[in-house]
VEXGU-94090 format. One record per residue (C-alpha): x, y, z. Coordinates in nm, 2 decimals, always signed. Example, Ala and Ser with C-alpha at 12.3 -4.5 7.8 and 13.67 -1.06 7.14 Angstrom:
@px->+1.23 py->-0.45 pz->+0.78 $
@px->+1.37 py->-0.11 pz->+0.71 $
end
This chain:
@px->-0.84 py->+0.87 pz->-1.58 $
@px->-0.48 py->+1.09 pz->-1.66 $
@px->-0.57 py->+1.29 pz->-1.32 $
@px->-0.59 py->+0.94 pz->-1.17 $
@px->-0.26 py->+0.80 pz->-1.38 $
@px->-0.07 py->+1.09 pz->-1.20 $
@px->-0.22 py->+1.05 pz->-0.86 $
@px->-0.13 py->+0.70 pz->-0.86 $
@px->+0.24 py->+0.69 pz->-0.99 $
@px->+0.30 py->+0.95 pz->-0.75 $
@px->+0.18 py->+0.74 pz->-0.41 $
@px->+0.35 py->+0.42 pz->-0.60 $
@px->+0.70 py->+0.62 pz->-0.62 $
@px->+0.64 py->+0.74 pz->-0.26 $
@px->+0.58 py->+0.36 pz->-0.13 $
@px->+0.86 py->+0.28 pz->-0.34 $
@px->+1.14 py->+0.43 pz->-0.14 $
@px->+0.96 py->+0.42 pz->+0.19 $
@px->+1.21 py->+0.15 pz->+0.36 $
@px->+1.46 py->+0.40 pz->+0.31 $
@px->+1.25 py->+0.64 pz->+0.58 $
@px->+1.15 py->+0.30 pz->+0.81 $
@px->+1.50 py->+0.20 pz->+0.82 $
@px->+1.57 py->+0.50 pz->+1.05 $
@px->+1.40 py->+0.31 pz->+1.32 $
@px->+1.51 py->-0.04 pz->+1.32 $
@px->+1.60 py->-0.05 pz->+1.70 $
@px->+1.22 py->-0.01 pz->+1.71 $
@px->+1.00 py->-0.25 pz->+1.76 $
@px->+0.73 py->-0.28 pz->+1.49 $
@px->+0.41 py->-0.30 pz->+1.66 $
@px->+0.56 py->+0.04 pz->+1.83 $
@px->+0.61 py->+0.17 pz->+1.51 $
@px->+0.31 py->+0.11 pz->+1.39 $
@px->+0.09 py->+0.26 pz->+1.67 $
@px->+0.29 py->+0.59 pz->+1.62 $
@px->+0.25 py->+0.57 pz->+1.27 $
@px->-0.11 py->+0.54 pz->+1.32 $
@px->-0.12 py->+0.76 pz->+1.58 $
@px->+0.07 py->+1.04 pz->+1.42 $
@px->-0.15 py->+1.01 pz->+1.09 $
@px->-0.48 py->+1.05 pz->+1.28 $
@px->-0.33 py->+1.39 pz->+1.40 $
@px->-0.19 py->+1.52 pz->+1.06 $
@px->-0.54 py->+1.38 pz->+0.88 $
@px->-0.73 py->+1.56 pz->+1.18 $
@px->-0.56 py->+1.89 pz->+1.08 $
@px->-0.63 py->+1.85 pz->+0.72 $
@px->-0.98 py->+1.81 pz->+0.80 $
@px->-1.00 py->+2.09 pz->+1.04 $
@px->-0.86 py->+2.34 pz->+0.76 $
@px->-1.09 py->+2.17 pz->+0.50 $
@px->-1.36 py->+2.18 pz->+0.74 $
@px->-1.55 py->+1.86 pz->+0.62 $
@px->-1.72 py->+1.83 pz->+0.95 $
@px->-2.02 py->+1.78 pz->+0.76 $
@px->-1.89 py->+1.46 pz->+0.63 $
@px->-1.78 py->+1.32 pz->+0.92 $
@px->-2.14 py->+1.34 pz->+1.09 $
@px->-2.26 py->+1.15 pz->+0.75 $
@px->-2.01 py->+0.88 pz->+0.85 $
@px->-2.12 py->+0.88 pz->+1.20 $
@px->-2.47 py->+0.81 pz->+1.14 $
@px->-2.48 py->+0.56 pz->+0.85 $
@px->-2.37 py->+0.20 pz->+1.01 $
@px->-2.27 py->+0.01 pz->+0.67 $
@px->-2.01 py->+0.32 pz->+0.60 $
@px->-1.87 py->+0.32 pz->+0.96 $
@px->-1.86 py->-0.10 pz->+0.91 $
@px->-1.67 py->-0.05 pz->+0.55 $
@px->-1.42 py->+0.22 pz->+0.69 $
@px->-1.33 py->-0.02 pz->+1.02 $
@px->-1.26 py->-0.27 pz->+0.76 $
@px->-1.04 py->-0.08 pz->+0.55 $
@px->-0.88 py->+0.05 pz->+0.82 $
@px->-0.78 py->-0.32 pz->+1.00 $
@px->-0.68 py->-0.42 pz->+0.69 $
@px->-0.38 py->-0.14 pz->+0.62 $
@px->-0.31 py->-0.15 pz->+0.97 $
@px->-0.21 py->-0.47 pz->+0.92 $
@px->-0.03 py->-0.40 pz->+0.56 $
@px->+0.16 py->-0.17 pz->+0.81 $
@px->+0.28 py->-0.38 pz->+1.07 $
@px->+0.33 py->-0.65 pz->+0.81 $
@px->+0.60 py->-0.40 pz->+0.60 $
@px->+0.74 py->-0.26 pz->+0.86 $
@px->+0.83 py->-0.57 pz->+1.07 $
@px->+1.02 py->-0.74 pz->+0.72 $
@px->+1.14 py->-0.43 pz->+0.60 $
@px->+1.32 py->-0.40 pz->+0.96 $
@px->+1.41 py->-0.73 pz->+0.92 $
@px->+1.61 py->-0.75 pz->+0.61 $
@px->+1.32 py->-0.88 pz->+0.40 $
@px->+1.30 py->-0.59 pz->+0.14 $
@px->+1.30 py->-0.79 pz->-0.14 $
@px->+1.00 py->-1.03 pz->-0.02 $
@px->+0.82 py->-0.72 pz->+0.03 $
@px->+0.90 py->-0.65 pz->-0.29 $
@px->+0.75 py->-0.96 pz->-0.42 $
@px->+0.48 py->-0.92 pz->-0.27 $
@px->+0.34 py->-0.58 pz->-0.44 $
@px->+0.46 py->-0.76 pz->-0.73 $
@px->+0.20 py->-1.03 pz->-0.64 $
@px->-0.08 py->-0.77 pz->-0.56 $
@px->-0.16 py->-0.66 pz->-0.92 $
@px->-0.28 py->-1.02 pz->-1.02 $
@px->-0.50 py->-1.03 pz->-0.70 $
@px->-0.66 py->-0.62 pz->-0.82 $
@px->-0.73 py->-0.77 pz->-1.15 $
@px->-0.84 py->-1.12 pz->-0.96 $
@px->-1.10 py->-0.93 pz->-0.71 $
@px->-1.16 py->-0.70 pz->-1.01 $
@px->-1.33 py->-0.92 pz->-1.22 $
@px->-1.47 py->-1.13 pz->-0.94 $
@px->-1.65 py->-0.81 pz->-0.73 $
@px->-1.66 py->-0.49 pz->-0.97 $
@px->-1.72 py->-0.71 pz->-1.29 $
@px->-1.45 py->-0.58 pz->-1.46 $
@px->-1.29 py->-0.76 pz->-1.83 $
@px->-0.99 py->-0.75 pz->-1.90 $
@px->-0.90 py->-0.73 pz->-2.33 $
@px->-0.69 py->-1.04 pz->-2.50 $
@px->-0.38 py->-0.84 pz->-2.45 $
@px->-0.44 py->-0.74 pz->-2.08 $
@px->-0.49 py->-1.10 pz->-2.02 $
@px->-0.16 py->-1.22 pz->-2.20 $
@px->+0.03 py->-0.91 pz->-2.01 $
@px->-0.11 py->-1.10 pz->-1.65 $
@px->+0.01 py->-1.47 pz->-1.75 $
@px->+0.29 py->-1.32 pz->-1.90 $
@px->+0.31 py->-1.12 pz->-1.51 $
@px->+0.19 py->-1.46 pz->-1.34 $
@px->+0.48 py->-1.63 pz->-1.47 $
@px->+0.72 py->-1.41 pz->-1.35 $
@px->+0.63 py->-1.40 pz->-1.00 $
@px->+0.56 py->-1.82 pz->-1.00 $
@px->+0.92 py->-1.83 pz->-1.10 $
@px->+0.99 py->-1.56 pz->-0.81 $
@px->+0.80 py->-1.75 pz->-0.60 $
@px->+0.99 py->-2.11 pz->-0.65 $
@px->+1.34 py->-1.95 pz->-0.68 $
@px->+1.28 py->-1.76 pz->-0.30 $
@px->+1.31 py->-2.18 pz->-0.16 $
@px->+1.00 py->-2.15 pz->+0.10 $
@px->+0.69 py->-2.01 pz->+0.17 $
@px->+0.68 py->-1.61 pz->+0.10 $
@px->+0.41 py->-1.55 pz->+0.38 $
@px->+0.53 py->-1.15 pz->+0.43 $
@px->+0.46 py->-1.12 pz->+0.06 $
@px->+0.12 py->-1.28 pz->-0.01 $
@px->+0.03 py->-1.13 pz->+0.35 $
@px->+0.13 py->-0.79 pz->+0.19 $
@px->-0.06 py->-0.85 pz->-0.14 $
@px->-0.38 py->-1.01 pz->+0.04 $
@px->-0.40 py->-0.70 pz->+0.25 $
@px->-0.33 py->-0.44 pz->+0.00 $
@px->-0.52 py->-0.61 pz->-0.23 $
@px->-0.83 py->-0.60 pz->-0.05 $
@px->-0.77 py->-0.25 pz->+0.11 $
@px->-0.82 py->-0.15 pz->-0.24 $
@px->-1.12 py->-0.33 pz->-0.32 $
@px->-1.27 py->-0.19 pz->-0.03 $
@px->-1.18 py->+0.21 pz->-0.09 $
@px->-1.35 py->+0.15 pz->-0.48 $
@px->-1.67 py->+0.03 pz->-0.23 $
@px->-1.60 py->+0.35 pz->-0.02 $
@px->-1.77 py->+0.67 pz->-0.18 $
@px->-1.58 py->+0.93 pz->+0.03 $
@px->-1.37 py->+1.22 pz->-0.01 $
@px->-1.00 py->+1.04 pz->+0.09 $
@px->-0.88 py->+1.31 pz->+0.34 $
@px->-1.15 py->+1.24 pz->+0.56 $
@px->-1.21 py->+0.84 pz->+0.44 $
@px->-0.85 py->+0.81 pz->+0.62 $
@px->-0.88 py->+1.02 pz->+0.88 $
@px->-1.21 py->+0.80 pz->+0.97 $
@px->-0.96 py->+0.48 pz->+0.93 $
@px->-0.70 py->+0.60 pz->+1.17 $
@px->-0.95 py->+0.73 pz->+1.43 $
@px->-1.11 py->+0.33 pz->+1.41 $
@px->-0.74 py->+0.18 pz->+1.47 $
@px->-0.66 py->+0.48 pz->+1.72 $
@px->-0.75 py->+0.31 pz->+2.07 $
@px->-0.57 py->-0.01 pz->+1.99 $
@px->-0.26 py->+0.23 pz->+1.93 $
@px->-0.30 py->+0.43 pz->+2.23 $
@px->-0.38 py->+0.09 pz->+2.41 $
@px->-0.03 py->-0.06 pz->+2.32 $
@px->+0.15 py->+0.25 pz->+2.42 $
@px->-0.07 py->+0.22 pz->+2.78 $
@px->+0.09 py->-0.13 pz->+2.80 $
@px->+0.41 py->-0.09 pz->+2.65 $
@px->+0.45 py->+0.21 pz->+2.94 $
@px->+0.33 py->-0.04 pz->+3.22 $
@px->+0.55 py->-0.34 pz->+3.11 $
@px->+0.85 py->-0.08 pz->+3.08 $
@px->+0.93 py->-0.12 pz->+2.77 $
@px->+0.90 py->+0.16 pz->+2.52 $
@px->+1.16 py->+0.26 pz->+2.31 $
@px->+1.00 py->+0.48 pz->+2.09 $
@px->+1.04 py->+0.76 pz->+2.41 $
@px->+1.39 py->+0.69 pz->+2.48 $
@px->+1.49 py->+0.78 pz->+2.08 $
@px->+1.74 py->+1.13 pz->+2.02 $
@px->+1.52 py->+1.42 pz->+2.01 $
@px->+1.64 py->+1.42 pz->+1.58 $
@px->+1.49 py->+1.08 pz->+1.56 $
@px->+1.21 py->+1.12 pz->+1.76 $
@px->+1.10 py->+1.42 pz->+1.53 $
@px->+1.15 py->+1.15 pz->+1.24 $
@px->+0.92 py->+0.94 pz->+1.36 $
@px->+0.64 py->+1.25 pz->+1.48 $
@px->+0.68 py->+1.26 pz->+1.07 $
@px->+0.57 py->+0.91 pz->+1.02 $
@px->+0.20 py->+1.09 pz->+0.99 $
@px->+0.26 py->+1.30 pz->+0.69 $
@px->+0.48 py->+0.98 pz->+0.51 $
@px->+0.17 py->+0.73 pz->+0.58 $
@px->-0.03 py->+1.01 pz->+0.49 $
@px->+0.02 py->+1.18 pz->+0.20 $
@px->+0.06 py->+0.84 pz->-0.05 $
@px->-0.27 py->+0.69 pz->+0.10 $
@px->-0.40 py->+1.09 pz->-0.01 $
@px->-0.28 py->+1.02 pz->-0.35 $
@px->-0.37 py->+0.64 pz->-0.36 $
@px->-0.73 py->+0.70 pz->-0.25 $
@px->-0.77 py->+0.98 pz->-0.52 $
@px->-0.61 py->+0.73 pz->-0.78 $
@px->-0.86 py->+0.45 pz->-0.68 $
@px->-1.16 py->+0.66 pz->-0.74 $
@px->-1.09 py->+0.72 pz->-1.08 $
@px->-0.92 py->+0.44 pz->-1.24 $
@px->-1.02 py->+0.04 pz->-1.31 $
@px->-0.88 py->-0.12 pz->-0.97 $
@px->-0.69 py->-0.38 pz->-1.26 $
@px->-0.50 py->-0.09 pz->-1.36 $
@px->-0.44 py->+0.08 pz->-1.10 $
@px->-0.29 py->-0.23 pz->-0.98 $
@px->-0.06 py->-0.27 pz->-1.30 $
@px->+0.11 py->+0.10 pz->-1.24 $
@px->+0.15 py->-0.02 pz->-0.83 $
@px->+0.44 py->-0.21 pz->-1.03 $
@px->+0.65 py->+0.12 pz->-1.01 $
@px->+0.66 py->+0.03 pz->-0.62 $
@px->+0.82 py->-0.34 pz->-0.59 $
@px->+1.05 py->-0.22 pz->-0.86 $
@px->+1.22 py->+0.07 pz->-0.63 $
@px->+1.21 py->-0.15 pz->-0.36 $
@px->+1.40 py->-0.44 pz->-0.54 $
@px->+1.66 py->-0.14 pz->-0.63 $
@px->+1.69 py->-0.04 pz->-0.33 $
@px->+1.76 py->-0.43 pz->-0.13 $
@px->+2.03 py->-0.46 pz->-0.38 $
@px->+2.20 py->-0.13 pz->-0.45 $
@px->+2.16 py->-0.01 pz->-0.06 $
@px->+2.06 py->-0.27 pz->+0.21 $
@px->+2.24 py->-0.55 pz->+0.02 $
@px->+2.06 py->-0.82 pz->+0.01 $
@px->+2.15 py->-1.12 pz->-0.22 $
@px->+1.94 py->-1.15 pz->-0.55 $
@px->+1.96 py->-1.45 pz->-0.79 $
@px->+1.93 py->-1.42 pz->-1.12 $
@px->+1.58 py->-1.57 pz->-1.14 $
@px->+1.52 py->-1.36 pz->-0.96 $
@px->+1.62 py->-1.06 pz->-1.26 $
@px->+1.43 py->-1.30 pz->-1.50 $
@px->+1.15 py->-1.27 pz->-1.31 $
@px->+1.18 py->-0.86 pz->-1.29 $
@px->+1.19 py->-0.83 pz->-1.71 $
@px->+0.96 py->-1.04 pz->-1.74 $
@px->+0.70 py->-0.81 pz->-1.49 $
@px->+0.85 py->-0.52 pz->-1.71 $
@px->+0.71 py->-0.70 pz->-2.01 $
@px->+0.42 py->-0.76 pz->-1.87 $
@px->+0.37 py->-0.38 pz->-1.79 $
@px->+0.45 py->-0.31 pz->-2.15 $
@px->+0.21 py->-0.53 pz->-2.27 $
@px->-0.06 py->-0.45 pz->-2.02 $
@px->-0.03 py->-0.03 pz->-2.10 $
@px->-0.02 py->-0.12 pz->-2.50 $
@px->-0.33 py->-0.32 pz->-2.50 $
@px->-0.53 py->-0.04 pz->-2.23 $
@px->-0.43 py->+0.25 pz->-2.50 $
@px->-0.56 py->+0.05 pz->-2.78 $
@px->-0.86 py->-0.01 pz->-2.60 $
@px->-0.92 py->+0.32 pz->-2.52 $
@px->-0.85 py->+0.43 pz->-2.90 $
@px->-1.12 py->+0.20 pz->-3.03 $
@px->-1.36 py->+0.26 pz->-2.80 $
@px->-1.32 py->+0.66 pz->-2.92 $
@px->-1.36 py->+0.54 pz->-3.24 $
@px->-1.68 py->+0.39 pz->-3.22 $
end
C-alpha cells in the first residue's frame, strides 16, 4: 500500500505539470502531437523492455487472445485521453482539464463499487458526497456542458479499471498498449506527408528534440500509475489523483492566466475538504482492521 501510494503521488505530480510541456507545441495540431507521442513512447518502452529482457512476457501476451483484447482496449482508451488532453491544453481549456480530473476520482469510486465490489465506509461515502457536490457546483458555474472534462474523466476512469483487470508487468503492459495503436500513428504520419500538412518535422531542432522526449514524458508517469494501480484500491487511488488537477488548476490561474470565478475556488476548497475526510476515514478503517 505504502509503495503504491508513493508511486501514485509521483505519477500525479508528473501529470499535473504536463500542461507546461505540451504548451511548447501549441502551434502543432493535437492529432499530430498524439501520433508522435505514441511513436516515441513505443520506442522508449521498447528499449526499456529490451533492457529488462522481458521477451517471455511478450510471447505470453501474443499467445493470449483475452490479454490482447484487454491491452487493445486500454491502449485505445489512453490514446483517446491523450488526444483530448493535448487539444484542450493547446486551445486554452486547462481549467476544464482540471475539472475532468476532479471528476475522475468520483467515477473511479463508482467503477470500483460496480465492477470490483469495493465497499467504501461511511466516512469515505461522506467524502465522496462532498466531492460530488463540489464538482456539481463547479460544473454549473462553468455555464455549459463540460464535454472535455466528461471525456477525460470517462476515458481515464475506464483506463484505470482496465489496468486493475490486467495482471501484467507495468513496462510490458505499456509497451503492448503503444504497440496496439502504433499502426494508427504511423498511418497518420503517412497521411500528413501525402497531403503536405506535416508540422512537427518543420519545427526548430531544439523544439523537435523536446518532442522526441514525449515518449519519456508519457511513459514515466504511466509506469508509476500502473504500479500504483496494482497495489492500491481503485477508489483510494482516485482520491490521490486530486494532486494532478490541483496543480493544473494552479497553472491555469498563475501561468496561463485563465479566468477563475470565486465559485470555482469554493469548489476547489470543498474538494480538498473531501480529500482530508477521505484520508482520515481510510486511516481509521486501517487501524480498526489491524486492531481486530
